C-alpha positions in Angstrom: 122.7 86.0 165.5 121.6 89.7 165.9 120.6 91.6 162.7 123.4 93.9 161.6 123.1 97.6 161.0 125.6 100.4 160.8 126.2 104.1 159.9 128.7 104.8 157.1 130.5 108.1 156.7 134.0 109.7 156.6 134.8 110.8 159.3 132.7 108.6 161.5 134.3 108.1 164.9 132.3 111.0 166.4 128.9 109.5 165.5 126.4 109.0 168.3 124.2 106.7 166.1 125.4 103.4 167.6 124.6 104.6 171.1 121.1 105.8 169.9 120.2 102.6 168.1 121.5 100.5 171.0 119.1 102.3 173.3 116.3 101.9 170.8 116.9 98.2 170.6 116.9 97.8 174.4 113.7 99.9 174.7 111.8 97.9 172.1 113.3 94.4 172.8 114.9 94.1 169.3 117.8 91.8 168.7 120.4 93.8 166.6 123.9 95.2 166.5 124.8 98.6 165.2 128.3 99.8 164.4 130.3 102.5 162.7 131.7 102.0 159.2 134.4 104.3 157.9 133.6 104.7 154.2 136.3 104.7 151.5 136.1 108.1 149.8 136.9 106.4 146.5 134.9 103.2 146.9 131.6 103.9 148.7 129.6 101.6 146.5 132.0 98.7 147.2 131.8 99.3 150.9 128.0 99.2 150.8 127.8 96.1 148.6 130.2 94.3 150.9 128.2 95.2 154.0 125.0 93.9 152.6 126.7 90.8 151.1 127.9 90.0 154.7 124.3 89.8 156.0 123.8 93.5 156.7 120.2 94.6 157.0 120.4 98.4 156.9 122.7 101.4 156.7 122.5 104.9 157.8 124.5 107.2 155.6 126.1 110.5 156.7 128.6 112.9 155.2 129.9 112.9 152.5 128.0 110.0 151.0 124.3 110.9 150.9 124.3 111.8 147.2 126.2 108.6 146.3 123.7 106.6 148.3 120.9 108.2 146.3 122.6 107.1 143.1 123.3 103.6 144.4 119.7 102.9 145.6 117.7 100.6 143.2 114.5 102.4 144.3 113.8 105.4 146.4 111.0 106.8 148.6 109.3 109.9 147.0 110.9 112.1 149.6 114.4 110.8 148.9 113.7 111.0 145.2 112.9 114.7 145.4 115.7 115.5 148.0 118.4 114.0 145.8 119.9 112.5 149.0 119.6 109.3 150.9 120.5 108.7 154.6 118.9 105.3 155.1 119.5 102.2 153.0 117.5 99.0 153.4 118.0 95.7 151.7 114.7 94.3 150.5 113.8 90.6 150.4 114.6 90.6 146.7 118.1 91.9 147.3 117.4 95.4 145.9 118.4 98.5 147.9 115.7 101.0 148.9 116.8 104.5 149.8 115.0 106.8 152.1 115.6 110.3 153.6 114.6 110.7 157.2 116.4 114.0 157.9 113.4 116.3 157.2 111.0 114.2 159.3 113.5 114.3 162.1 113.8 118.1 162.0 110.1 118.7 161.9 109.4 116.2 164.7 112.1 117.8 166.9 110.8 121.3 166.4 107.1 120.6 166.7 106.8 117.6 169.1 109.8 118.1 171.3 109.9 121.9 171.5 106.4 123.0 170.6 107.2 125.3 167.7 104.2 126.0 165.5 105.4 125.6 161.9 102.0 126.2 160.4 101.8 129.7 159.1 105.5 130.5 160.1 107.9 132.5 158.0 111.0 130.3 157.8 114.5 131.0 156.6 116.7 128.0 155.6 120.4 128.8 155.3 122.4 126.7 152.8 121.6 125.0 149.5 123.6 121.7 149.9 122.5 118.2 150.8 121.5 119.1 154.4 119.1 121.8 153.2 117.8 119.7 150.3 116.7 116.9 152.7 114.5 119.1 154.8 112.6 121.3 152.4 109.7 119.0 151.5 108.8 118.1 155.2 108.9 121.8 156.1 106.6 122.7 153.2 104.3 119.8 154.1 104.1 121.3 157.7 102.3 124.3 156.1 104.8 127.0 156.7 103.6 130.3 155.3 106.7 130.7 153.3 110.1 129.1 153.1 113.1 131.2 151.9 116.2 129.3 151.0 119.3 131.6 151.2 122.8 130.8 150.2 126.1 132.6 149.7 125.9 131.6 146.0 122.4 132.8 145.1 121.9 130.7 141.9 122.2 127.5 143.9 119.4 128.6 146.3 117.2 129.7 143.4 117.7 126.5 141.5 117.0 124.4 144.6 113.9 126.3 145.5 112.6 125.9 142.0 112.7 122.1 142.3 110.3 122.3 145.3 108.1 125.1 144.1 105.3 122.8 142.9 104.6 121.6 146.4 104.7 124.8 148.4 105.6 128.5 148.9 109.4 128.5 148.6 111.8 130.9 147.0 115.6 131.1 146.8 118.0 134.1 147.1 121.5 135.2 148.0 122.3 136.2 151.6 122.5 139.8 150.6 118.8 139.7 149.5 117.7 139.1 153.1 118.0 142.8 154.1 114.7 144.1 155.4 113.2 140.6 155.8 112.2 139.0 159.1 111.6 135.4 160.0 109.9 133.5 162.8 112.4 130.6 162.5 115.9 130.5 161.0 117.4 127.1 160.3 121.2 126.8 159.7 121.9 123.9 157.2 125.4 125.1 156.3 128.6 123.7 157.6 129.9 127.1 158.7 129.7 126.0 162.3 132.4 123.4 161.8 134.9 126.3 161.6 133.1 128.2 164.4 131.6 130.7 161.9 128.0 131.7 161.0 126.5 132.7 157.6 126.6 136.4 156.9 122.9 137.3 157.5 121.5 140.7 158.7 121.1 141.0 162.4 117.5 142.1 162.0 116.5 138.8 160.2 115.0 137.3 163.3 111.6 138.6 164.4 111.0 139.5 168.0 110.4 136.2 169.8 111.8 134.2 166.9 113.6 130.9 167.1 116.9 129.7 165.6 117.9 126.1 164.9 121.3 124.8 164.0 121.2 121.4 162.3 124.7 120.7 163.7 124.9 119.4 167.2 127.6 119.9 169.8 128.3 119.2 173.5 128.6 123.0 173.8 126.7 125.9 172.1 127.4 126.1 168.4 128.4 129.3 166.8 124.9 129.7 165.3 123.3 129.2 168.7 125.5 131.9 170.1 124.5 134.2 167.3 120.8 133.5 168.1 121.3 134.2 171.8 123.1 137.5 171.0 120.3 138.5 168.6 117.4 137.9 171.0 116.2 134.5 170.0 113.5 133.1 172.2 115.0 129.6 171.7 118.4 128.7 170.2 118.4 125.0 169.5 121.0 122.6 168.1 120.4 119.4 166.0 120.8 116.7 168.6 117.0 116.1 168.8 116.9 116.0 165.0 119.6 113.4 165.0 117.6 111.2 167.4 114.3 111.7 165.6 115.7 110.9 162.2 117.3 107.8 163.7 113.9 106.7 165.2 112.4 107.0 161.7 115.1 104.8 160.2 114.6 102.3 163.1 110.9 102.2 162.3 111.6 101.7 158.6 113.9 98.8 159.4 112.1 97.2 162.4 108.5 98.3 162.1 108.4 99.7 165.7 108.8 103.3 166.7 110.9 104.0 169.8 110.3 106.7 172.4 112.9 109.3 171.6 112.4 111.6 174.7 114.5 109.5 177.2 117.3 109.0 174.6 117.5 112.8 174.0 117.6 113.4 177.8 120.3 110.8 178.2 122.5 112.3 175.5 122.0 115.8 176.9 123.0 114.5 180.3 126.1 112.8 178.9 127.1 116.0 177.2 126.6 118.0 180.4 128.7 115.6 182.4 131.5 115.5 180.1 128.1 116.7 164.7 125.8 115.8 162.5 125.2 112.1 161.7 
C-alpha cells in the first residue's frame, strides 16, 4: 500500500501540490499517494490527528493553518521555531509530530538557482508582516543580503517582526510610508493584497534601475504585483510558482530522503497554465 501524504488548508481545491508530488514520485520511483484535505476551521488539530491515526506519513500545511501547525508540533526545526509557522508535518517513528518550514528555502532556491538573482549584497524589501513574511526572513538573511527591510501597513507589526530576527542579520521594520526615498534591488510581496487584485501602497521609486520584483502568490496570469513591477521598470517580474515547487521539493526530501529535479515540473506547470495561489 502506498505511503499517504496530503496538503491541508481551507480553501484547498486550487492547490497544485498533489500534481507536484505525483510528478516527484514518478521521477524518483517512490510509492506514495498525495491528496488534498479540506481542514475544519474549528478543528484543525482533530483533522491532523485523524490523518496520522489513519496511517498518514506527512502533511503539507497551507493557509490558514500554519500557526496552528506550529503550536501542534511536538518538536520543530530551528527555522520553524523562529518563523512561528509550520508548513510541513512529519510523523516520527515514536509517533511525535515534527514541524518544519520550507517556504523560505523554496523562495531562495527559486530566486538564486532558477532565475540567477544574486542575493548576496542585495538591498531587499519584504512587504508584509504576516505568516508568509515570517517564514522567509531567516533564509533571506542567511543568503547574506546587505539589508532586509520589512515594511507593513501597520508599522508596529513590521518593527516587532524584524526585532525577532535582528540577532541573525541586518533587518529592520517600518511602515509603508517610511519607504519614501529608499531604493531596493529586490522587492518581495508577501501580502495577500493580490487576492483582491490590489498592491501595497509603496512609492513608485522604490525599485532601483534594473531591480527585480517577486510576488509570493502565483497565478495562471500576471498578478497585480507583477503588473506593478512591469509598469515600474522591473528587469524581472516573477510570481511564486517556482517557490511553490521548490518548497514542495524540500518537503519531499524531508519525507523521502531523495531530492527531485524541480526544473521539469516548473516547466510543465507553466505549460499547463499557458494552455489553459499560494499552497
